[in-house]
PyMOL Python script that loads the backbone (N, CA, C, O; Angstrom):
from pymol import cmd

cmd.read_pdbstr("""\
ATOM      1  N   MET A   1       0.745  -1.332   0.234  1.00  0.00           N
ATOM      2  CA  MET A   1       0.060  -0.079  -0.050  1.00  0.00           C
ATOM      3  C   MET A   1       0.955   1.017   0.029  1.00  0.00           C
ATOM      4  O   MET A   1       2.016   0.932   0.647  1.00  0.00           O
ATOM      5  N   SER A   2       0.507   2.267  -0.691  1.00  0.00           N
ATOM      6  CA  SER A   2       1.325   3.243  -0.912  1.00  0.00           C
ATOM      7  C   SER A   2       0.870   4.277   0.254  1.00  0.00           C
ATOM      8  O   SER A   2      -0.239   4.169   0.777  1.00  0.00           O
ATOM      9  N   ALA A   3       1.716   5.200   0.597  1.00  0.00           N
ATOM     10  CA  ALA A   3       1.309   6.112   1.632  1.00  0.00           C
ATOM     11  C   ALA A   3       1.613   7.535   1.193  1.00  0.00           C
ATOM     12  O   ALA A   3       2.554   7.687   0.414  1.00  0.00           O
ATOM     13  N   ARG A   4       0.866   8.686   1.636  1.00  0.00           N
ATOM     14  CA  ARG A   4       1.133   9.959   1.577  1.00  0.00           C
ATOM     15  C   ARG A   4       1.245  10.689   2.877  1.00  0.00           C
ATOM     16  O   ARG A   4       0.446  10.553   3.803  1.00  0.00           O
ATOM     17  N   THR A   5       2.248  11.441   2.883  1.00  0.00           N
ATOM     18  CA  THR A   5       2.267  12.198   4.123  1.00  0.00           C
ATOM     19  C   THR A   5       1.356  13.642   4.160  1.00  0.00           C
ATOM     20  O   THR A   5       1.167  14.377   3.191  1.00  0.00           O
ATOM     21  N   LEU A   6       0.907  13.820   5.375  1.00  0.00           N
ATOM     22  CA  LEU A   6       0.212  15.019   5.374  1.00  0.00           C
ATOM     23  C   LEU A   6       0.657  15.629   6.708  1.00  0.00           C
ATOM     24  O   LEU A   6       1.066  14.882   7.597  1.00  0.00           O
ATOM     25  N   GLN A   7       0.593  16.980   6.889  1.00  0.00           N
ATOM     26  CA  GLN A   7       1.021  17.513   7.858  1.00  0.00           C
ATOM     27  C   GLN A   7      -0.106  18.293   8.362  1.00  0.00           C
ATOM     28  O   GLN A   7      -0.707  18.940   7.504  1.00  0.00           O
ATOM     29  N   LEU A   8      -0.521  18.373   9.556  1.00  0.00           N
ATOM     30  CA  LEU A   8      -1.514  19.088   9.948  1.00  0.00           C
ATOM     31  C   LEU A   8      -1.327  19.657  11.493  1.00  0.00           C
ATOM     32  O   LEU A   8      -0.332  19.452  12.187  1.00  0.00           O
ATOM     33  N   SER A   9      -2.275  20.272  11.807  1.00  0.00           N
ATOM     34  CA  SER A   9      -1.703  20.950  13.233  1.00  0.00           C
ATOM     35  C   SER A   9      -3.114  20.820  14.187  1.00  0.00           C
ATOM     36  O   SER A   9      -4.187  21.200  13.719  1.00  0.00           O
ATOM     37  N   LEU A  10      -3.041  20.370  15.277  1.00  0.00           N
ATOM     38  CA  LEU A  10      -4.303  19.861  16.023  1.00  0.00           C
ATOM     39  C   LEU A  10      -4.389  20.776  17.188  1.00  0.00           C
ATOM     40  O   LEU A  10      -3.267  21.081  17.590  1.00  0.00           O
ATOM     41  N   PRO A  11      -5.281  21.267  17.802  1.00  0.00           N
ATOM     42  CA  PRO A  11      -5.768  22.308  18.633  1.00  0.00           C
ATOM     43  C   PRO A  11      -5.002  21.598  20.054  1.00  0.00           C
ATOM     44  O   PRO A  11      -4.866  20.380  20.168  1.00  0.00           O
ATOM     45  N   ASP A  12      -4.656  22.347  20.833  1.00  0.00           N
ATOM     46  CA  ASP A  12      -3.792  21.644  22.152  1.00  0.00           C
ATOM     47  C   ASP A  12      -4.809  20.813  22.866  1.00  0.00           C
ATOM     48  O   ASP A  12      -4.459  19.727  23.326  1.00  0.00           O
ATOM     49  N   GLU A  13      -5.564  21.071  22.947  1.00  0.00           N
ATOM     50  CA  GLU A  13      -6.790  19.970  23.916  1.00  0.00           C
ATOM     51  C   GLU A  13      -6.643  18.746  22.998  1.00  0.00           C
ATOM     52  O   GLU A  13      -6.093  17.747  23.462  1.00  0.00           O
ATOM     53  N   LEU A  14      -7.098  18.745  21.714  1.00  0.00           N
ATOM     54  CA  LEU A  14      -7.087  17.435  21.087  1.00  0.00           C
ATOM     55  C   LEU A  14      -5.689  16.688  21.181  1.00  0.00           C
ATOM     56  O   LEU A  14      -5.560  15.501  21.481  1.00  0.00           O
ATOM     57  N   ALA A  15      -4.503  17.713  20.829  1.00  0.00           N
ATOM     58  CA  ALA A  15      -3.071  17.167  20.935  1.00  0.00           C
ATOM     59  C   ALA A  15      -2.792  16.325  22.171  1.00  0.00           C
ATOM     60  O   ALA A  15      -2.144  15.280  22.121  1.00  0.00           O
ATOM     61  N   ALA A  16      -3.451  16.967  23.572  1.00  0.00           N
ATOM     62  CA  ALA A  16      -3.379  16.606  24.603  1.00  0.00           C
ATOM     63  C   ALA A  16      -4.059  14.927  24.802  1.00  0.00           C
ATOM     64  O   ALA A  16      -3.500  13.935  25.269  1.00  0.00           O
ATOM     65  N   GLU A  17      -5.187  15.047  24.361  1.00  0.00           N
ATOM     66  CA  GLU A  17      -6.024  13.708  24.637  1.00  0.00           C
ATOM     67  C   GLU A  17      -5.195  12.741  23.697  1.00  0.00           C
ATOM     68  O   GLU A  17      -4.840  11.748  24.333  1.00  0.00           O
ATOM     69  N   ILE A  18      -4.821  12.727  22.512  1.00  0.00           N
ATOM     70  CA  ILE A  18      -4.097  11.987  21.995  1.00  0.00           C
ATOM     71  C   ILE A  18      -2.560  11.522  22.669  1.00  0.00           C
ATOM     72  O   ILE A  18      -2.039  10.463  22.320  1.00  0.00           O
ATOM     73  N   ALA A  19      -2.070  12.215  23.423  1.00  0.00           N
ATOM     74  CA  ALA A  19      -0.919  11.802  23.751  1.00  0.00           C
ATOM     75  C   ALA A  19      -1.355  11.298  25.322  1.00  0.00           C
ATOM     76  O   ALA A  19      -0.506  10.688  25.971  1.00  0.00           O
ATOM     77  N   ALA A  20      -2.535  11.533  25.851  1.00  0.00           N
ATOM     78  CA  ALA A  20      -2.847  10.801  27.142  1.00  0.00           C
ATOM     79  C   ALA A  20      -3.159   9.430  26.601  1.00  0.00           C
ATOM     80  O   ALA A  20      -2.522   8.564  27.201  1.00  0.00           O
ATOM     81  N   ALA A  21      -3.914   8.987  25.687  1.00  0.00           N
ATOM     82  CA  ALA A  21      -4.351   7.888  25.077  1.00  0.00           C
ATOM     83  C   ALA A  21      -2.863   7.084  24.781  1.00  0.00           C
ATOM     84  O   ALA A  21      -2.694   5.955  25.241  1.00  0.00           O
ATOM     85  N   VAL A  22      -1.935   7.681  24.073  1.00  0.00           N
ATOM     86  CA  VAL A  22      -0.856   7.061  24.138  1.00  0.00           C
ATOM     87  C   VAL A  22      -0.099   6.738  25.529  1.00  0.00           C
ATOM     88  O   VAL A  22       0.411   5.637  25.738  1.00  0.00           O
ATOM     89  N   ALA A  23      -0.075   7.683  26.358  1.00  0.00           N
ATOM     90  CA  ALA A  23       0.592   7.191  27.885  1.00  0.00           C
ATOM     91  C   ALA A  23      -0.404   6.176  28.369  1.00  0.00           C
ATOM     92  O   ALA A  23       0.071   5.421  29.217  1.00  0.00           O
ATOM     93  N   ARG A  24      -1.592   5.970  28.070  1.00  0.00           N
ATOM     94  CA  ARG A  24      -2.520   4.937  28.944  1.00  0.00           C
ATOM     95  C   ARG A  24      -2.276   3.500  28.019  1.00  0.00           C
ATOM     96  O   ARG A  24      -2.906   2.466  28.241  1.00  0.00           O
ATOM     97  N   GLY A  25      -1.323   3.631  27.027  1.00  0.00           N
ATOM     98  CA  GLY A  25      -1.197   2.357  26.239  1.00  0.00           C
ATOM     99  C   GLY A  25      -2.320   1.941  25.589  1.00  0.00           C
ATOM    100  O   GLY A  25      -2.567   0.740  25.476  1.00  0.00           O
ATOM    101  N   GLU A  26      -3.062   2.829  25.128  1.00  0.00           N
ATOM    102  CA  GLU A  26      -4.591   2.423  24.142  1.00  0.00           C
ATOM    103  C   GLU A  26      -3.719   2.553  22.666  1.00  0.00           C
ATOM    104  O   GLU A  26      -4.138   1.835  21.759  1.00  0.00           O
ATOM    105  N   TYR A  27      -2.752   3.264  22.424  1.00  0.00           N
ATOM    106  CA  TYR A  27      -2.122   3.212  21.260  1.00  0.00           C
ATOM    107  C   TYR A  27      -0.570   3.330  21.699  1.00  0.00           C
ATOM    108  O   TYR A  27      -0.103   3.923  22.671  1.00  0.00           O
ATOM    109  N   GLY A  28       0.182   2.480  20.546  1.00  0.00           N
ATOM    110  CA  GLY A  28       1.731   2.612  20.494  1.00  0.00           C
ATOM    111  C   GLY A  28       2.111   3.967  20.387  1.00  0.00           C
ATOM    112  O   GLY A  28       2.900   4.385  21.234  1.00  0.00           O
ATOM    113  N   SER A  29       1.739   4.664  19.591  1.00  0.00           N
ATOM    114  CA  SER A  29       2.337   6.302  19.245  1.00  0.00           C
ATOM    115  C   SER A  29       1.124   7.054  18.741  1.00  0.00           C
ATOM    116  O   SER A  29       0.080   6.550  18.327  1.00  0.00           O
ATOM    117  N   GLU A  30       1.429   8.362  18.843  1.00  0.00           N
ATOM    118  CA  GLU A  30       0.327   9.240  18.305  1.00  0.00           C
ATOM    119  C   GLU A  30      -0.005   8.904  16.820  1.00  0.00           C
ATOM    120  O   GLU A  30      -1.162   8.983  16.406  1.00  0.00           O
ATOM    121  N   LYS A  31       1.029   8.530  16.038  1.00  0.00           N
ATOM    122  CA  LYS A  31       0.603   8.354  14.604  1.00  0.00           C
ATOM    123  C   LYS A  31      -0.483   7.117  14.696  1.00  0.00           C
ATOM    124  O   LYS A  31      -1.450   7.179  13.937  1.00  0.00           O
ATOM    125  N   ASP A  32      -0.367   6.014  15.577  1.00  0.00           N
ATOM    126  CA  ASP A  32      -1.505   4.940  15.543  1.00  0.00           C
ATOM    127  C   ASP A  32      -2.706   5.620  16.048  1.00  0.00           C
ATOM    128  O   ASP A  32      -3.818   5.419  15.558  1.00  0.00           O
ATOM    129  N   ALA A  33      -2.505   6.360  16.950  1.00  0.00           N
ATOM    130  CA  ALA A  33      -3.874   6.952  17.333  1.00  0.00           C
ATOM    131  C   ALA A  33      -4.775   7.600  16.389  1.00  0.00           C
ATOM    132  O   ALA A  33      -5.989   7.443  16.256  1.00  0.00           O
ATOM    133  N   ILE A  34      -3.918   8.402  15.719  1.00  0.00           N
ATOM    134  CA  ILE A  34      -4.543   9.124  14.503  1.00  0.00           C
ATOM    135  C   ILE A  34      -5.122   8.145  13.449  1.00  0.00           C
ATOM    136  O   ILE A  34      -6.270   8.149  13.005  1.00  0.00           O
ATOM    137  N   LEU A  35      -4.236   7.412  13.175  1.00  0.00           N
ATOM    138  CA  LEU A  35      -4.693   6.493  12.020  1.00  0.00           C
ATOM    139  C   LEU A  35      -5.905   5.750  12.494  1.00  0.00           C
ATOM    140  O   LEU A  35      -6.839   5.566  11.714  1.00  0.00           O
ATOM    141  N   GLY A  36      -5.950   5.250  13.908  1.00  0.00           N
ATOM    142  CA  GLY A  36      -7.091   4.857  14.288  1.00  0.00           C
ATOM    143  C   GLY A  36      -8.234   5.576  14.140  1.00  0.00           C
ATOM    144  O   GLY A  36      -9.186   4.984  13.633  1.00  0.00           O
ATOM    145  N   ALA A  37      -8.387   6.890  14.511  1.00  0.00           N
ATOM    146  CA  ALA A  37      -9.512   7.956  14.624  1.00  0.00           C
ATOM    147  C   ALA A  37      -9.720   7.898  12.844  1.00  0.00           C
ATOM    148  O   ALA A  37     -10.864   7.840  12.393  1.00  0.00           O
ATOM    149  N   VAL A  38      -9.041   7.910  12.319  1.00  0.00           N
ATOM    150  CA  VAL A  38      -9.191   8.055  10.565  1.00  0.00           C
ATOM    151  C   VAL A  38      -9.874   6.620  10.265  1.00  0.00           C
ATOM    152  O   VAL A  38     -10.892   6.670   9.574  1.00  0.00           O
ATOM    153  N   ALA A  39      -9.514   5.566  10.624  1.00  0.00           N
ATOM    154  CA  ALA A  39      -9.949   4.586  10.358  1.00  0.00           C
ATOM    155  C   ALA A  39     -11.432   4.041  10.773  1.00  0.00           C
ATOM    156  O   ALA A  39     -12.122   3.221  10.168  1.00  0.00           O
ATOM    157  N   GLU A  40     -11.708   4.719  11.946  1.00  0.00           N
ATOM    158  CA  GLU A  40     -12.998   4.688  12.733  1.00  0.00           C
ATOM    159  C   GLU A  40     -14.032   5.512  11.866  1.00  0.00           C
ATOM    160  O   GLU A  40     -15.175   5.135  11.610  1.00  0.00           O
ATOM    161  N   TRP A  41     -13.442   6.718  11.449  1.00  0.00           N
ATOM    162  CA  TRP A  41     -13.933   7.636  10.685  1.00  0.00           C
ATOM    163  C   TRP A  41     -14.649   6.899   9.291  1.00  0.00           C
ATOM    164  O   TRP A  41     -15.809   6.656   8.960  1.00  0.00           O
ATOM    165  N   ARG A  42     -13.505   6.716   8.764  1.00  0.00           N
ATOM    166  CA  ARG A  42     -13.867   6.052   7.335  1.00  0.00           C
ATOM    167  C   ARG A  42     -15.070   4.877   7.665  1.00  0.00           C
ATOM    168  O   ARG A  42     -16.149   5.011   7.087  1.00  0.00           O
ATOM    169  N   THR A  43     -14.894   3.843   8.503  1.00  0.00           N
ATOM    170  CA  THR A  43     -15.761   3.055   8.686  1.00  0.00           C
ATOM    171  C   THR A  43     -17.312   3.523   8.943  1.00  0.00           C
ATOM    172  O   THR A  43     -18.263   2.962   8.398  1.00  0.00           O
ATOM    173  N   ARG A  44     -17.429   4.561   9.793  1.00  0.00           N
ATOM    174  CA  ARG A  44     -18.651   5.318  10.097  1.00  0.00           C
ATOM    175  C   ARG A  44     -19.207   5.949   8.605  1.00  0.00           C
ATOM    176  O   ARG A  44     -20.355   5.790   8.190  1.00  0.00           O
ATOM    177  N   ARG A  45     -18.296   6.583   8.008  1.00  0.00           N
ATOM    178  CA  ARG A  45     -18.929   7.158   6.820  1.00  0.00           C
ATOM    179  C   ARG A  45     -19.445   6.048   5.879  1.00  0.00           C
ATOM    180  O   ARG A  45     -20.577   6.194   5.419  1.00  0.00           O
ATOM    181  N   GLN A  46     -18.649   4.831   5.511  1.00  0.00           N
ATOM    182  CA  GLN A  46     -18.954   4.054   4.849  1.00  0.00           C
ATOM    183  C   GLN A  46     -20.434   3.315   5.087  1.00  0.00           C
ATOM    184  O   GLN A  46     -21.151   2.931   4.163  1.00  0.00           O
ATOM    185  N   GLY A  47     -20.734   3.196   6.439  1.00  0.00           N
ATOM    186  CA  GLY A  47     -21.895   2.713   7.217  1.00  0.00           C
ATOM    187  C   GLY A  47     -23.126   3.306   6.975  1.00  0.00           C
ATOM    188  O   GLY A  47     -24.246   2.795   6.977  1.00  0.00           O
ATOM    189  N   GLU A  48     -22.601   5.025   6.662  1.00  0.00           N
ATOM    190  CA  GLU A  48     -23.541   6.095   6.558  1.00  0.00           C
ATOM    191  C   GLU A  48     -24.035   5.795   5.268  1.00  0.00           C
ATOM    192  O   GLU A  48     -25.249   5.617   5.165  1.00  0.00           O
ATOM    193  N   THR A  49     -23.295   5.702   4.233  1.00  0.00           N
ATOM    194  CA  THR A  49     -23.339   5.579   2.863  1.00  0.00           C
ATOM    195  C   THR A  49     -24.286   4.633   2.500  1.00  0.00           C
ATOM    196  O   THR A  49     -25.278   4.891   1.818  1.00  0.00           O
ATOM    197  N   ARG A  50     -23.912   3.216   3.076  1.00  0.00           N
ATOM    198  CA  ARG A  50     -24.829   2.117   2.938  1.00  0.00           C
ATOM    199  C   ARG A  50     -26.399   2.506   3.246  1.00  0.00           C
ATOM    200  O   ARG A  50     -27.365   2.609   2.491  1.00  0.00           O
ATOM    201  N   GLU A  51     -26.263   2.669   4.594  1.00  0.00           N
ATOM    202  CA  GLU A  51     -27.754   3.182   5.107  1.00  0.00           C
ATOM    203  C   GLU A  51     -28.694   4.035   4.177  1.00  0.00           C
ATOM    204  O   GLU A  51     -29.881   3.826   3.929  1.00  0.00           O
ATOM    205  N   ILE A  52     -27.866   5.068   3.713  1.00  0.00           N
ATOM    206  CA  ILE A  52     -28.674   5.955   2.902  1.00  0.00           C
ATOM    207  C   ILE A  52     -29.013   5.331   1.625  1.00  0.00           C
ATOM    208  O   ILE A  52     -30.111   5.594   1.135  1.00  0.00           O
ATOM    209  N   GLU A  53     -28.095   4.421   0.933  1.00  0.00           N
ATOM    210  CA  GLU A  53     -28.464   3.568  -0.094  1.00  0.00           C
ATOM    211  C   GLU A  53     -29.819   2.600   0.273  1.00  0.00           C
ATOM    212  O   GLU A  53     -30.820   2.453  -0.429  1.00  0.00           O
ATOM    213  N   GLU A  54     -29.601   2.145   1.259  1.00  0.00           N
ATOM    214  CA  GLU A  54     -30.795   1.252   1.751  1.00  0.00           C
ATOM    215  C   GLU A  54     -31.930   2.134   1.550  1.00  0.00           C
ATOM    216  O   GLU A  54     -32.693   1.994   0.594  1.00  0.00           O
ATOM    217  N   TRP A  55     -32.079   3.172   2.556  1.00  0.00           N
ATOM    218  CA  TRP A  55     -33.421   3.881   2.612  1.00  0.00           C
ATOM    219  C   TRP A  55     -33.828   4.472   1.166  1.00  0.00           C
ATOM    220  O   TRP A  55     -35.003   4.638   0.839  1.00  0.00           O
ATOM    221  N   ARG A  56     -32.779   4.755   0.376  1.00  0.00           N
ATOM    222  CA  ARG A  56     -33.053   5.234  -0.958  1.00  0.00           C
ATOM    223  C   ARG A  56     -33.922   4.130  -1.700  1.00  0.00           C
ATOM    224  O   ARG A  56     -35.016   4.404  -2.195  1.00  0.00           O
ATOM    225  N   GLY A  57     -33.309   2.756  -1.743  1.00  0.00           N
ATOM    226  CA  GLY A  57     -33.915   1.820  -2.390  1.00  0.00           C
ATOM    227  C   GLY A  57     -35.175   1.394  -1.767  1.00  0.00           C
ATOM    228  O   GLY A  57     -35.942   0.830  -2.547  1.00  0.00           O
ATOM    229  N   LEU A  58     -35.622   1.538  -0.426  1.00  0.00           N
ATOM    230  CA  LEU A  58     -36.865   1.244   0.168  1.00  0.00           C
ATOM    231  C   LEU A  58     -38.132   2.379  -0.244  1.00  0.00           C
ATOM    232  O   LEU A  58     -39.345   2.170  -0.264  1.00  0.00           O
ATOM    233  N   TRP A  59     -37.373   3.653  -0.562  1.00  0.00           N
ATOM    234  CA  TRP A  59     -38.192   4.854  -1.062  1.00  0.00           C
ATOM    235  C   TRP A  59     -38.507   4.453  -2.414  1.00  0.00           C
ATOM    236  O   TRP A  59     -39.683   4.564  -2.758  1.00  0.00           O
ATOM    237  N   ARG A  60     -37.643   3.995  -3.261  1.00  0.00           N
ATOM    238  CA  ARG A  60     -37.919   3.677  -4.761  1.00  0.00           C
ATOM    239  C   ARG A  60     -38.922   2.309  -4.723  1.00  0.00           C
ATOM    240  O   ARG A  60     -39.791   2.258  -5.594  1.00  0.00           O
ATOM    241  N   GLU A  61     -38.842   1.322  -3.853  1.00  0.00           N
ATOM    242  CA  GLU A  61     -39.799   0.523  -3.906  1.00  0.00           C
ATOM    243  C   GLU A  61     -41.294   0.704  -3.583  1.00  0.00           C
ATOM    244  O   GLU A  61     -42.266   0.078  -4.005  1.00  0.00           O
ATOM    245  N   GLU A  62     -41.200   1.867  -2.604  1.00  0.00           N
ATOM    246  CA  GLU A  62     -42.527   2.317  -2.287  1.00  0.00           C
ATOM    247  C   GLU A  62     -43.190   3.112  -3.294  1.00  0.00           C
ATOM    248  O   GLU A  62     -44.413   3.219  -3.386  1.00  0.00           O
ATOM    249  N   ILE A  63     -42.293   3.696  -4.088  1.00  0.00           N
ATOM    250  CA  ILE A  63     -43.105   4.694  -5.264  1.00  0.00           C
ATOM    251  C   ILE A  63     -43.144   3.819  -6.419  1.00  0.00           C
ATOM    252  O   ILE A  63     -43.753   4.085  -7.456  1.00  0.00           O
ATOM    253  N   ASP A  64     -42.546   2.881  -6.229  1.00  0.00           N
ATOM    254  CA  ASP A  64     -42.789   1.754  -7.614  1.00  0.00           C
ATOM    255  C   ASP A  64     -44.024   1.213  -7.511  1.00  0.00           C
ATOM    256  O   ASP A  64     -44.789   1.075  -8.465  1.00  0.00           O
ATOM    257  N   ALA A  65     -44.269   0.878  -6.312  1.00  0.00           N
ATOM    258  CA  ALA A  65     -45.444   0.066  -5.760  1.00  0.00           C
ATOM    259  C   ALA A  65     -46.952   0.883  -6.022  1.00  0.00           C
ATOM    260  O   ALA A  65     -48.035   0.308  -5.920  1.00  0.00           O
ATOM    261  N   GLY A  66     -46.812   2.142  -6.332  1.00  0.00           N
ATOM    262  CA  GLY A  66     -47.863   2.588  -6.734  1.00  0.00           C
ATOM    263  C   GLY A  66     -48.430   3.415  -5.302  1.00  0.00           C
ATOM    264  O   GLY A  66     -47.875   3.407  -4.203  1.00  0.00           O
ATOM    265  N   PRO A  67     -49.772   4.159  -5.699  1.00  0.00           N
ATOM    266  CA  PRO A  67     -50.172   4.902  -4.708  1.00  0.00           C
ATOM    267  C   PRO A  67     -50.781   3.782  -3.393  1.00  0.00           C
ATOM    268  O   PRO A  67     -51.163   2.626  -3.573  1.00  0.00           O
ATOM    269  N   GLY A  68     -50.728   4.521  -2.083  1.00  0.00           N
ATOM    270  CA  GLY A  68     -51.228   3.920  -0.798  1.00  0.00           C
ATOM    271  C   GLY A  68     -52.574   3.855  -0.724  1.00  0.00           C
ATOM    272  O   GLY A  68     -53.300   4.068  -1.695  1.00  0.00           O
ATOM    273  N   ARG A  69     -53.004   3.546   0.474  1.00  0.00           N
ATOM    274  CA  ARG A  69     -54.343   3.576   0.545  1.00  0.00           C
ATOM    275  C   ARG A  69     -54.910   4.572   1.354  1.00  0.00           C
ATOM    276  O   ARG A  69     -56.004   4.492   1.914  1.00  0.00           O
ATOM    277  N   PHE A  70     -54.030   5.630   1.399  1.00  0.00           N
ATOM    278  CA  PHE A  70     -54.506   7.072   1.917  1.00  0.00           C
ATOM    279  C   PHE A  70     -54.238   8.086   0.976  1.00  0.00           C
ATOM    280  O   PHE A  70     -53.125   8.213   0.465  1.00  0.00           O
ATOM    281  N   GLU A  71     -55.328   8.913   0.685  1.00  0.00           N
ATOM    282  CA  GLU A  71     -54.994  10.026  -0.230  1.00  0.00           C
ATOM    283  C   GLU A  71     -54.489  11.267   0.423  1.00  0.00           C
ATOM    284  O   GLU A  71     -53.832  12.141  -0.141  1.00  0.00           O
ATOM    285  N   LEU A  72     -54.897  11.252   1.780  1.00  0.00           N
ATOM    286  CA  LEU A  72     -54.650  12.740   2.422  1.00  0.00           C
ATOM    287  C   LEU A  72     -53.803  12.405   3.811  1.00  0.00           C
ATOM    288  O   LEU A  72     -54.111  11.386   4.430  1.00  0.00           O
ATOM    289  N   ILE A  73     -52.937  13.099   4.211  1.00  0.00           N
ATOM    290  CA  ILE A  73     -52.130  12.795   5.309  1.00  0.00           C
ATOM    291  C   ILE A  73     -53.199  12.369   6.644  1.00  0.00           C
ATOM    292  O   ILE A  73     -53.049  11.474   7.476  1.00  0.00           O
ATOM    293  N   GLU A  74     -54.519  13.551   6.472  1.00  0.00           N
ATOM    294  CA  GLU A  74     -55.310  13.289   7.450  1.00  0.00           C
ATOM    295  C   GLU A  74     -56.020  12.036   7.857  1.00  0.00           C
ATOM    296  O   GLU A  74     -56.461  11.696   8.955  1.00  0.00           O
ATOM    297  N   ASP A  75     -56.019  11.276   6.390  1.00  0.00           N
ATOM    298  CA  ASP A  75     -56.755  10.064   6.617  1.00  0.00           C
ATOM    299  C   ASP A  75     -55.678   9.076   7.363  1.00  0.00           C
ATOM    300  O   ASP A  75     -55.978   8.140   8.105  1.00  0.00           O
ATOM    301  N   MET A  76     -54.478   9.457   7.034  1.00  0.00           N
ATOM    302  CA  MET A  76     -53.336   8.561   7.875  1.00  0.00           C
ATOM    303  C   MET A  76     -53.605   8.945   9.324  1.00  0.00           C
ATOM    304  O   MET A  76     -53.715   8.058  10.171  1.00  0.00           O
ATOM    305  N   ARG A  77     -53.706  10.113   9.613  1.00  0.00           N
ATOM    306  CA  ARG A  77     -53.374  10.261  10.989  1.00  0.00           C
ATOM    307  C   ARG A  77     -54.791   9.911  11.755  1.00  0.00           C
ATOM    308  O   ARG A  77     -54.813   9.597  12.945  1.00  0.00           O
ATOM    309  N   VAL A  78     -55.864   9.993  11.006  1.00  0.00           N
ATOM    310  CA  VAL A  78     -57.082   9.230  11.867  1.00  0.00           C
ATOM    311  C   VAL A  78     -56.943   7.889  11.925  1.00  0.00           C
ATOM    312  O   VAL A  78     -57.328   7.434  13.002  1.00  0.00           O
ATOM    313  N   GLU A  79     -56.447   6.922  11.000  1.00  0.00           N
ATOM    314  CA  GLU A  79     -56.216   5.412  11.272  1.00  0.00           C
ATOM    315  C   GLU A  79     -55.212   5.522  12.121  1.00  0.00           C
ATOM    316  O   GLU A  79     -55.458   4.738  13.037  1.00  0.00           O
ATOM    317  N   ALA A  80     -54.059   6.151  12.349  1.00  0.00           N
ATOM    318  CA  ALA A  80     -53.373   6.163  13.475  1.00  0.00           C
ATOM    319  C   ALA A  80     -53.882   6.334  14.997  1.00  0.00           C
ATOM    320  O   ALA A  80     -53.467   5.680  15.954  1.00  0.00           O
ATOM    321  N   ARG A  81     -54.633   7.105  15.021  1.00  0.00           N
ATOM    322  CA  ARG A  81     -55.119   7.574  16.301  1.00  0.00           C
ATOM    323  C   ARG A  81     -56.246   6.377  16.657  1.00  0.00           C
ATOM    324  O   ARG A  81     -56.584   6.276  17.836  1.00  0.00           O
ATOM    325  N   ARG A  82     -56.864   5.422  15.610  1.00  0.00           N
ATOM    326  CA  ARG A  82     -57.425   4.302  15.916  1.00  0.00           C
ATOM    327  C   ARG A  82     -56.866   3.228  16.630  1.00  0.00           C
ATOM    328  O   ARG A  82     -57.445   2.398  17.331  1.00  0.00           O
ATOM    329  N   TRP A  83     -55.442   3.365  16.317  1.00  0.00           N
ATOM    330  CA  TRP A  83     -54.871   2.380  17.042  1.00  0.00           C
ATOM    331  C   TRP A  83     -54.227   2.612  18.090  1.00  0.00           C
ATOM    332  O   TRP A  83     -53.602   1.646  18.527  1.00  0.00           O
ATOM    333  N   ASN A  84     -54.135   3.838  18.816  1.00  0.00           N
ATOM    334  CA  ASN A  84     -53.830   4.296  20.086  1.00  0.00           C
ATOM    335  C   ASN A  84     -54.628   3.917  21.040  1.00  0.00           C
ATOM    336  O   ASN A  84     -54.425   4.282  22.197  1.00  0.00           O
TER     337      ASN A  84
END
""", "prot")
cmd.dss("prot")
cmd.show_as("cartoon", "prot")
cmd.util.cbc("prot")
cmd.orient("prot")
């Protein structure tokens, strides 16, 4: 895997949290801590993308299914109240 070097400045508070995590032994180095954070960020974004695509698919299925049984939102509210 190729690598690209990035330079960044962190706020003092965040840098201190990273240093503390390394001192506690959670990470072997500050670099490992940052790589871990970026990996978690990437995983979360990929999950969010999958979830959005799933919702789009469900939305498309409902649209393709044709009109529902309620014409007006108020009709849906009346039906919902009957179930409470």
